[in-house]
N, C-alpha and C positions, 0 to 999 in steps of 0.2 A: 877661672871658671865661675860666675856669678850664681847663686840662686834661681832666677830665671831661667840660665840656658843649661843648667841640670837638671830643671824638670819638663823643661821640654822636651832634651834630649832623651828624658827616660818616660816621660808619658805623652809625649806631641804624635805621635801615630796614630794610638788611641783616640785619641782627645778632638783631632783633626777629623776623623772618622764619625766620632758624634755630634761635633758641628756639621760638618758636612750630611749627616742626616738628620739634621733638624735645621736645614735651610741655607747655610752658609755656602757659598762658591769656594774650593780650594783655596785658591789664593786670596780671600777673605778671612778665612779658617788661618790661616797660616801669617797674615797680615794680626788679626785678633788676638791670638795666643800670647805676645811679649807684651803687646800693650795690655791687655786684662790683666795680666801676671803683674805688671808695672802697678795697673790699677787695685787688683788687690793689697799687694803690698804696702800700699800709701794707703789704704784704707784699714790698715790697722796702725796706722800714725795715732798715739796716745790711749791706745787701746791696750789691756792688760791683755797681752797675748797667752799668757797661759791658763788663763778663763776663758778664753778665744779655743784656744785649744780643747779645755776639758769638756765646753759643752757641747752641745746636740748638733749633727749635721744641719739641718734646721734653722737651728740658733747659728750657725756660726756664718749661715746663707745671709740668711736675715739681715743680722749686725752687719757684715761686710758688704750689702747689697745697698744697707741705710746711710751707709758712707763711700760710695762711688758716685761720683756723676756719668750714669751712664748713656746718656746725653751725649755728653763731650767725649766718653769713650768710643760710642755709634758713630759720630760725626768724625774722628781720625781714622777709623780703619774704611767709611763709606758703607755702611749698612745703619739699617735702623733702628730707630732704641728697640724694640720691642727684640728684635733679630740679637742686639748687644745683651739684651738683658734673660734670655733667653740660654744666652752662650755663659755665660756669666754663674747663670744657675746650676750649668753642667759643670764646669770648670773649679768653683771655690770649692765643692766637696773635695773631689781629687786633689789640689792643691792641699788642702788643711790636712785630708791624710797624709801626702807626702812629708808634708814641714813635721806634723805628728810624732808621723812612723821612721824617720831620716834624719838620726841623728848628724849625719854629715849634711845635710843642708844647714846646720848652724855654722860647718865650717865656712860653708859658701858665702856665709852672711859676714864670716869674719868671728866669730862667737864660738864660743868653745861649747857652750849645751842650750838648750830650750830654754833653761830657767835664764844664762844671761842672754839668750838672743830675745826674751824678754824684756830683759830690761834695757839692753843694747843696742837694739836692732833702730830705734829712731831716734837714738840722741845724738 
C-alpha cells in the first residue's frame, strides 16, 4: 500500500465530508482525493520536506499551493479552479499532519524515517 492509499484509507471519509460540504459532489470528491494527494507529493519535489513539516499550517499550505498547478488538477477531476483550490486548502493541512505524525507513512514511501523521507522522497 502506498502513502496516498494509506492516507485516503485513514482520512478519506472525513475529507469526503469536508469536500462535499464545500461544494464537491461525492464522485468529484472521490476523484479529487487521489489526484490532489499526488499533486501534494509532487509539489514537495525539490523542497526541504523536514523544514516544510516544521513550518506552520499556513506556511505549509501556501508553499505547497505555490507549487501545484491547480488549473491542471481542476481539469483532471472536472471541477472549476476555485473549487480545486478550496479543496487543496482543506486537504493540505490534513495530509501534512498525517505525514508528520505517522512514522508508518515513511514506510509506505519506502523510507525508514521522516529524515530519510525528506532525503529520499524525490531521488
